[in-house]
Each structure stands twice: as C-alpha cells, then as structure tokens.
C-alpha positions as CSV (number, residue, x, y, z in Angstrom):
1,M,-17.2,20.0,-10.2
2,K,-17.7,18.3,-7.3
3,I,-17.1,14.7,-6.9
4,K,-19.9,12.9,-7.2
5,V,-20.0,9.7,-4.7
6,L,-22.8,6.6,-4.9
7,I,-22.7,4.9,-1.0
8,V,-23.8,1.0,-1.2
9,D,-23.9,-0.5,1.8
10,D,-26.4,-2.9,3.5
11,S,-27.0,-0.8,6.8
12,A,-29.3,2.1,7.1
13,L,-27.2,3.7,9.8
14,I,-24.1,3.3,7.8
15,R,-25.7,4.8,4.7
16,S,-27.1,7.6,6.7
17,V,-23.9,8.3,8.6
18,M,-21.8,8.4,5.4
19,K,-23.8,10.4,3.4
20,E,-23.8,13.1,6.4
21,I,-20.4,13.1,6.3
22,I,-19.7,13.1,2.5
23,N,-22.3,16.0,2.0
24,S,-20.7,18.0,4.8
25,Q,-17.6,18.2,2.4
26,P,-17.8,21.3,-0.2
27,D,-15.9,19.4,-3.1
28,M,-18.1,16.3,-2.9
29,E,-22.1,15.2,-2.8
30,V,-24.0,12.2,-2.6
31,V,-25.8,11.0,-5.5
32,G,-27.3,8.1,-4.5
33,V,-27.6,5.5,-1.8
34,A,-28.2,2.0,-2.4
35,P,-28.9,-1.2,0.2
36,D,-27.3,-3.8,-2.2
37,P,-25.1,-4.4,-5.5
38,I,-28.5,-5.1,-7.3
39,V,-29.8,-1.5,-6.6
40,A,-26.5,-0.2,-7.1
41,R,-26.2,-1.2,-10.8
42,E,-29.1,0.9,-11.8
43,L,-28.0,4.0,-9.7
44,I,-24.6,3.9,-11.6
45,K,-26.3,4.2,-14.7
46,Q,-28.6,6.7,-13.8
47,T,-26.2,8.9,-11.8
48,N,-22.0,8.2,-13.3
49,P,-20.8,8.8,-10.2
50,D,-16.9,9.4,-9.7
51,V,-16.3,7.3,-6.7
52,L,-18.3,4.0,-5.0
53,T,-18.1,3.6,-1.5
54,L,-19.0,-0.2,-1.1
55,D,-19.6,-2.5,1.8
56,V,-17.5,-5.6,1.8
57,E,-20.2,-8.1,2.6
58,M,-23.4,-7.5,1.0
59,P,-27.0,-9.3,0.8
60,R,-28.2,-10.7,-2.7
61,M,-24.8,-10.4,-4.5
62,D,-21.4,-10.9,-2.7
63,G,-19.7,-7.6,-2.6
64,L,-16.5,-9.1,-4.2
65,D,-18.7,-10.6,-7.0
66,F,-20.1,-7.4,-7.7
67,L,-16.7,-5.5,-7.1
68,E,-15.4,-8.1,-10.0
69,K,-17.9,-7.6,-12.6
70,L,-17.9,-3.4,-12.1
71,M,-14.2,-3.5,-12.8
72,R,-14.2,-5.7,-16.1
73,L,-17.6,-4.2,-17.5
74,R,-17.3,-0.6,-16.1
75,P,-14.1,0.3,-14.3
76,M,-14.5,3.0,-11.6
77,P,-12.6,4.4,-8.3
78,V,-14.1,1.9,-5.5
79,V,-13.5,2.7,-1.7
80,M,-14.2,-0.4,0.2
81,V,-15.9,-0.2,3.5
82,S,-14.4,-2.8,5.9
83,S,-15.4,-4.4,9.2
84,L,-12.4,-4.8,11.6
85,T,-12.4,-8.7,11.8
86,E,-10.2,-11.5,10.2
87,R,-13.0,-12.2,7.6
88,G,-13.2,-8.3,6.8
89,S,-9.6,-8.0,6.6
90,D,-9.2,-10.8,3.7
91,I,-12.2,-10.0,2.0
92,T,-10.4,-6.3,1.8
93,L,-7.3,-7.4,0.7
94,R,-9.1,-9.5,-2.2
95,A,-11.0,-6.5,-3.0
96,L,-7.8,-4.5,-3.7
97,E,-6.3,-7.1,-5.5
98,L,-9.9,-6.7,-7.8
99,G,-9.3,-3.1,-8.3
100,A,-10.7,-1.4,-5.8
101,V,-8.4,1.7,-4.9
102,D,-8.5,1.7,-0.9
103,F,-10.6,1.1,1.9
104,V,-12.2,2.3,5.2
105,T,-12.9,0.5,8.1
106,K,-16.0,0.6,10.2
107,P,-15.8,1.7,13.9
108,K,-16.3,-1.2,16.7
109,M,-17.6,1.0,19.4
110,S,-20.8,3.4,18.8
111,I,-21.4,3.3,15.0
112,Q,-22.8,6.7,14.3
113,S,-20.1,8.7,16.7
114,G,-17.1,6.6,15.4
115,M,-17.8,7.1,12.1
116,L,-18.2,10.7,12.5
117,E,-14.9,11.2,14.0
118,Y,-13.4,9.2,10.6
119,T,-14.9,12.2,8.6
120,E,-11.8,13.7,7.3
121,L,-10.3,10.3,6.9
122,I,-13.4,9.2,4.6
123,A,-13.1,12.5,2.6
124,D,-9.6,12.2,1.8
125,K,-9.8,8.5,1.0
126,I,-12.6,9.6,-1.4
127,R,-11.2,12.3,-2.9
128,T,-7.9,10.6,-3.7
129,A,-10.1,7.4,-5.4
130,S,-11.5,10.2,-7.5
131,K,-8.0,11.0,-9.2
132,A,-6.6,7.5,-9.0
133,R,-5.7,5.4,-12.3
134,I,-8.3,2.9,-12.6
135,K,-7.3,0.0,-14.8
136,S,-9.8,-3.1,-15.5
137,R,-8.5,-5.8,-13.4
138,Q,-9.6,-9.7,-13.8
139,I,-7.1,-11.5,-11.4
140,T,-7.3,-14.8,-9.3
141,P,-5.7,-16.3,-6.7
142,H,-4.3,-18.9,-9.3
143,D,-2.8,-16.3,-12.1
144,A,-1.3,-14.0,-9.6
145,N,2.3,-15.3,-10.0
146,K,1.4,-14.7,-14.0
147,V,0.5,-11.3,-13.1
148,A,3.8,-10.4,-11.2
149,G,6.0,-11.7,-13.6
150,E,9.0,-14.2,-13.1
151,V,11.4,-14.5,-9.9
152,L,14.5,-12.5,-11.0
153,P,17.9,-14.6,-10.8
154,M,19.9,-15.3,-7.6
155,I,22.3,-12.5,-6.5
156,R,25.6,-13.9,-7.4
157,N,27.7,-12.2,-4.4
158,P,26.4,-13.8,-1.1
159,L,28.0,-10.8,0.4
160,T,25.9,-8.0,-1.5
161,S,22.6,-9.6,0.3
162,S,24.1,-9.9,3.7
163,E,25.3,-6.3,3.9
164,K,22.5,-4.5,1.8
165,L,19.2,-3.5,2.6
166,I,15.8,-2.7,0.5
167,I,13.7,-0.2,2.6
168,I,10.4,0.3,0.7
169,G,7.5,3.3,1.5
170,A,3.9,3.0,0.2
171,S,0.0,4.1,0.4
172,T,-2.9,4.0,-2.0
173,G,-2.5,1.5,-4.5
174,G,0.7,0.2,-2.2
175,T,-0.4,-3.5,-1.3
176,E,-0.9,-4.7,-5.0
177,A,2.4,-2.7,-5.9
178,I,4.3,-4.4,-2.9
179,K,3.0,-7.7,-4.0
180,D,4.4,-7.2,-7.8
181,F,7.6,-6.1,-6.3
182,L,8.2,-8.9,-3.5
183,M,7.1,-11.3,-6.5
184,Q,10.3,-11.0,-8.4
185,M,12.7,-10.9,-5.4
186,P,14.7,-14.0,-5.4
187,S,15.2,-16.1,-2.2
188,D,18.9,-14.5,-1.6
189,C,17.9,-10.8,-1.9
190,P,18.5,-8.5,0.8
191,G,16.5,-7.8,3.7
192,I,13.8,-5.7,3.1
193,L,11.8,-3.2,5.6
194,I,8.6,-2.4,4.4
195,T,5.9,0.5,5.6
196,Q,2.6,0.4,3.9
197,H,-0.4,2.8,5.4
198,M,-2.5,0.5,6.7
199,P,-4.6,0.3,10.0
200,P,-4.1,-2.3,12.7
201,G,-6.0,-6.0,12.1
202,F,-4.8,-5.8,8.3
203,T,-1.3,-5.9,8.0
204,K,-0.7,-9.3,9.8
205,S,-3.7,-10.7,6.9
206,F,-1.4,-8.8,3.9
207,A,1.8,-10.1,5.4
208,Q,0.2,-13.5,5.4
209,R,-0.6,-13.1,2.1
210,L,2.6,-11.9,0.7
211,D,4.3,-15.0,2.4
212,S,1.9,-17.5,0.5
213,L,2.8,-16.1,-2.7
214,C,6.5,-15.1,-2.7
215,K,9.9,-16.8,-2.7
216,I,11.1,-14.9,0.2
217,S,9.7,-15.0,3.7
218,V,7.6,-12.1,4.7
219,K,5.7,-11.3,8.4
220,E,4.4,-8.3,9.9
221,S,7.1,-7.4,12.1
222,E,7.0,-8.0,15.9
223,G,10.0,-5.9,16.8
224,G,13.6,-7.0,18.0
225,E,13.5,-9.5,14.7
226,R,17.3,-9.7,13.2
227,V,16.9,-8.4,9.7
228,L,17.8,-11.4,7.3
229,P,18.6,-11.8,3.7
230,G,15.5,-13.4,1.8
231,H,13.2,-12.0,4.4
232,A,10.6,-8.9,4.7
233,Y,9.3,-7.5,7.5
234,L,6.0,-5.1,7.4
235,A,5.2,-2.4,9.7
236,P,2.0,-3.5,11.8
237,G,-0.5,-1.0,11.7
238,H,-0.5,0.0,15.2
239,S,3.6,1.2,15.1
240,H,6.1,2.7,13.0
241,L,8.9,0.2,12.0
242,Q,12.2,1.4,12.6
243,L,15.6,-0.2,11.7
244,V,18.6,0.0,14.3
245,R,21.9,-1.8,14.8
246,S,22.9,-4.4,17.4
247,G,26.5,-5.0,17.0
248,A,27.3,-6.4,13.3
249,N,23.5,-7.1,13.1
250,Y,20.5,-5.2,11.6
251,M,17.5,-5.3,14.0
252,T,14.1,-4.3,13.8
253,Q,12.3,-2.1,16.2
254,L,8.7,-0.9,16.6
255,D,7.6,2.9,18.0
256,Q,3.9,3.5,19.0
257,G,5.0,7.4,19.4
258,P,2.7,9.7,17.6
259,P,1.7,10.0,13.9
260,V,4.2,11.5,11.7
261,N,2.5,13.3,8.4
262,R,-1.0,11.9,10.0
263,H,0.5,8.1,9.8
264,R,1.5,5.5,11.8
265,P,3.1,3.6,10.6
266,S,5.0,6.4,8.8
267,V,7.2,6.0,5.6
268,D,9.6,8.7,6.9
269,V,10.0,6.6,10.3
270,L,11.7,4.1,8.6
271,F,13.5,6.2,6.1
272,H,15.2,8.0,8.8
273,S,15.9,5.3,10.9
274,A,17.8,3.7,7.5
275,A,19.4,6.9,6.9
276,V,20.9,6.7,10.7
277,H,21.5,3.2,10.9
278,A,22.5,1.9,7.3
279,G,23.3,4.8,5.3
280,K,24.9,3.9,2.0
281,N,24.3,0.3,2.4
282,A,20.3,0.7,1.8
283,V,18.3,1.1,-1.0
284,G,15.2,2.9,-1.2
285,V,11.9,2.3,-3.1
286,I,9.1,4.4,-2.8
287,L,5.8,3.3,-4.7
288,T,2.3,4.5,-5.2
289,G,0.5,6.4,-2.8
290,M,-1.2,9.8,-1.6
291,G,0.7,12.7,0.1
292,K,4.2,13.2,1.1
293,D,4.9,10.7,3.3
294,G,8.6,9.5,2.8
295,A,10.0,12.0,0.6
296,L,12.1,14.2,3.5
297,G,13.1,10.8,4.9
298,M,14.3,9.6,1.5
299,L,16.1,12.9,1.0
300,E,18.0,12.3,4.0
301,M,19.0,8.8,2.8
302,K,20.1,10.0,-0.2
303,N,22.1,12.4,1.8
304,V,23.9,9.6,3.4
305,G,24.8,7.8,0.2
306,A,21.8,5.4,0.0
307,Y,20.6,4.7,-3.4
308,N,16.9,5.5,-4.3
309,F,14.3,4.2,-6.5
310,A,10.9,5.8,-7.5
311,Q,7.5,4.2,-9.3
312,D,6.9,6.3,-12.3
313,E,3.6,8.3,-12.9
314,A,2.4,5.8,-15.3
315,S,2.5,2.5,-13.2
316,C,1.3,4.3,-10.0
317,V,-2.3,4.2,-9.1
318,V,-2.0,7.6,-7.4
319,F,1.5,9.6,-8.1
320,G,1.7,11.5,-4.9
321,M,4.5,10.0,-2.7
322,P,6.7,9.3,-5.7
323,R,6.3,12.6,-7.1
324,E,7.1,14.1,-3.9
325,A,10.4,12.1,-3.3
326,I,11.3,13.4,-7.0
327,A,10.8,16.9,-6.2
328,V,12.7,17.3,-3.5
329,G,15.6,15.5,-5.3
330,A,15.5,12.3,-3.3
331,T,15.7,9.8,-6.2
332,H,18.2,8.3,-8.4
333,E,16.1,6.6,-10.7
334,V,12.5,6.2,-11.6
335,G,10.8,3.2,-13.5
336,P,7.6,1.3,-14.0
337,L,6.6,-1.0,-11.3
338,Q,7.3,-4.2,-13.2
339,A,10.8,-2.9,-13.8
340,L,12.1,-1.4,-10.4
341,P,12.5,-5.2,-8.8
342,G,15.2,-5.7,-11.8
343,M,16.6,-2.1,-11.6
344,V,17.3,-2.1,-7.9
345,L,18.7,-5.5,-7.7
346,G,20.8,-4.6,-11.3
347,Y,22.1,-1.7,-9.0
348,L,23.0,-4.2,-6.2
349,A,25.0,-6.5,-8.5
350,A,26.6,-3.5,-10.2
351,H,27.7,-2.0,-7.1
352,S,28.5,-5.9,-5.9
353,S,31.0,-6.0,-8.8
354,R,32.8,-2.7,-8.7
355,A,33.4,-3.8,-5.3
356,L,35.0,-7.1,-5.8
357,R,37.1,-5.0,-8.4
358,V,38.6,-2.6,-5.8
C-alpha cells in the first residue's frame, strides 16, 4: 500500500513541485492538493490521507489554527513546510508543539530546483511521519508548564552537578521531548549538551523558547563556552557540537565537518566526544527520532563507563534512534519520557551518595 499524501500550500509552484517529488517515489502518491485549509478540510474527508504536508503561512485560515483544529478533531501525521525566516521558525516550533511530526524548509534561491534537491529529504520525512505515533494535543503557551510536570528537587551534593554532564540526542519528535525533559531539570543540575536534528535558522529560536520555559539557562551553542551546571547548550543547525576539555573545565566546540549518518549536527559526533572527554562522568540520554544516529556513539560512552538512558517505545513519536541504541546494547535503562528526568537525577544522586560513603 502506498502512503497517501495530501499537499496544502497556497503556492501553485510549490504544490506542483511537491507533487512531482512525492509521486516520483515508488511507495507514496499524492491523493490531493489544496490551496488553503478550507479546501483541505473537504479533501481530507474525501481522500483519507496518511500524511498531510502543510504550509505554515496560509490564506483564508491561519495554518496554526487549522493544525490545532485538525489535531483536536482528526489527529493525523503532518509535515510542515516552513520558510527560512525568524517568523517562519517561530510558527514552525509552535506547529511542532501542536502536534506536527516534522518540518521541511522552502529553499531561498530558485524554488523549483531547490525543492527538487530536497527530494530525498522530503520523501524520508513523509515516510517517517507515516509511521509516527500521533496523539491529540491541545497545548497553549500558558499551560506548557503543566504538561511537562513539576521541576524536580535540587541535587543535594553540589559536587555532583559540577563533575557530571548530561548528554542528549534526539530527532523526529525531539523538540517536544527535549522541552519536557529540560522543564523538569532543577537549576543546579549538571551541565547539559544537546544535539537535535534541525536545520540552521531554527535552533536559535528553539533554544530561546526553551530558555523562556525552563528553570535552567538554555542557549544555542556558539562554541568555546565553559560548560556550567544549570546550563544547557544546543547544537546549532549548521555545526556538529562536541565536548572538549581545557584543563579542569569542560568546554563546547563546534565543527563544520561533513555530515555523519547524513546529519549535521550529528548525535554520534556529540556522544563520541563525550566518551573521549567525559568518560564515566557522562550520562547519556537518547530520545525519539528516526534512524540510527547516536547508537554507536552511545555504545562508546557505555564502554568507557558512562551510564545511559533511552526513551521507551510507547512515549516516542518515532521509536528509531532509541531502538537502535537498545539493540546494540548501549543503554542501561529504558523509560517513558516523563519519568526520564527523575531516573537521570535519581542515578546521579545515588551515584553521588555512594561516592560520599567511600
């Protein structure tokens, strides 16, 4: 059975190019195109698509309003098509919060040639979306704190937070998973390094969004920062994020080397650097995402004494990266997203207590 896709975009050119891209894939087909959400509503009823591609900025009805109604009344996999602008990134992050599975960006230059270059990327995101777990979401910025749960207690031993590091990797579904994880972190938690698969232009907005919601400080890494407790550093969309040491200090480092596992930033690159420079002082966390990026890097971390956690299948949007990490034997514990922060801090507290008794 082919994946049935409905395209919703006000640009006739984008609709045409997207249709050409999708119909060129042997495992998917376009069952309808709509210039706005009003037409899309009728086509959804008529065609019952498996995946919807949705322009973030639409006429007649705001794309976010349409998405909110759709996820409330008829939840289905949605891939947003976003412009590379500050406004576009903010709208896209809100769309992910409302339940969109993923997004692709419109190219800045020649739209037709640019979109055709994106064929493989677009097809992969549609395939991933078709397998995603979709849940009805009714989230507003005002109740986001309620969704993520309470901030967990402060860490009793201050040495724990200064010596340890939490290293996180995620992909599809990861923006919401990372938000939920970080919102439970107390202000004295260990320094956190994060790689989320995301293109340039979106990671800064994402970090700012997290910083506004969390007790800890969150920023897009600029490279060369000292890694401090109560701070999280997000890989920018254009570079790999790595952990390095300078004397007694942990530092961030950015690298614009080639993609690894087709990704830059890559989770494997971050995890490998944590294995080399932090060893048993690192705690690895792998969250929802498609593919295998991070599995081998997490195994390296385990082999040098790090302790690793994976998100469970039931709470993942896509159980790809955690499954691969579990399959290669890289993880110690597996748990639901809402429990993972407590599991990580519980391990750190117990480890600290044992160290103090020695």
